N, C-alpha and C positions, 0 to 999 in steps of 0.2 A: 819201613819199606812200603812201597806203593804197589797196588794191584790195578791194572788197566783191564776194563771189561769191554768187549766188543759184542754188541747184540746185532744179529744179522737175520734177515728174512730168509728162511729155508726155501719156501716155495718160489721165491724170486730168483734163486740161484746165486745168492750173495756169499756163499761159503768160501769160494775161491778168493774173493776180495777180502773177506775177513781174515783168511789165512795169510794172505800177502801182507795185510796191515800188521797182523800179529808178528810175522817174521821180521818185518822192518823194525818194529819197536823192540823186539828182543835183540836184534843185531845192534841197534843204536844204544839201548839202555839196559841190556840184560843183567848187568851186575847191580843196577840200581833199583830193579823192580822185584817184587815178590813173585809176580807172574803176569801174564797176559791171557785172560780167560775168554773163551768164545762161548757166547750164550745164544742158542737158537731162538729165533722169534718168528713172527709172521706179520702180515699187514704192511709190507714194504719197508720195514724198519732197517736202518743201518746207523747205529750210534756207537760212539767211542766215549767211554766214561772213565774218569779217574775219581774214585770216591763218589761223591754225590754230584760232581761237576761233569756235565756233558761237554766234551771238547770238540766233538764232530757229530753232526746230525745231517743225514742225507736230505731231509726236508728243508733244512736251513742253508746248508752249504752246497747243495747240488748232488747229483748222482755219482759223479766220478770222485773217488776218494783221493785227495792229494796227500800222499804219505809224508811228504816233507812238512806240510802244515800241521798234520796230526803229530808228527814227531816234535815239532817246535812247541806245540801246546803242551805235550807231555813233559818236555824239557823244562818249560816254564813252571809247571806244577811241581816238578822235582826240585827245582831251584828254590821255590817258596818253602818247601818242606824241610830244606837243610837247616 
């Protein structure tokens, strides 16, 4: 099984976005995941990782998290692991 990790900047107020992303992934893949973990961070970080692979990075993809693109990337990772 796979764990998704969401690291978010606490001072930036990204907790709500992290929780929305977590909820979306659990609704989409709940049975196929070990968990979706929230990891508090700082410095403007918002990253979604599956294992060692970063599948969403605010600095690369922009400030607004596209939950569908994140879900697609997680889905691709899960398909490879099958």
